[in-house]
N, C-alpha and C positions, 0 to 999 in steps of 0.2 A: 434543460428549459426554453420557454417558451417566450416570443417577444413579448407578452401581455406579462407574465414572472415579472420581467426583467422590468418593464412599464411599473410595476406596483410596489416593488422593490426598492424605483427609484424614488416613486412617491412619498411611499415610504418615511423613507431616510430624510425629504427633503422635510415631511411635516417632521421630523423627530429632530431636523436641527430647528427650524422655525422653532417649535418649542424649546428646547433648550438660549436659543440668543434671548426667547421673549421671556424667562426665569430669567438669566443674566441682568437681565435691562431691570427687570424689579428688584432683583438682590441687589444692587446696586444703587437705583433709589434708594431701599432704604437701608444704605449704608451711609450712604451721603447725609436722610434724615437725619441719623443717629448722631453723625459725627457733629453735624452743627446745633443739634440737641445736648452735646457732652459739651459745646465749645462754652454756650448760653451759662451753663448750671458750674460749669468751670470760675468763670465772668461772674460769677453770684459770689462765689465763695470771698468771703473776708480775708482781706493778707493780713499777720498776722503783724503789730507793732514792730518796728526794729529790725525787719527779717532780710539778711545780709548787709546789716553796717557795722558789725561786730565778727570778727573772726574769732576761735577759742584756740589759741597758739600752745599753750597749758599743753603736757600729754601726762 
């Protein structure tokens, strides 16, 4: 294995690492956006009246 082969392999691995890092950053951003959207949708849902006020203890 020559020096140029080692250098090419190193550059290739570095580029792959950068690509994975960028993909993970985009995925994280998308997940955060979806989390905010889901929280907003949950806030929009009306809560039923009297929810949690009574407990049915009869079996």
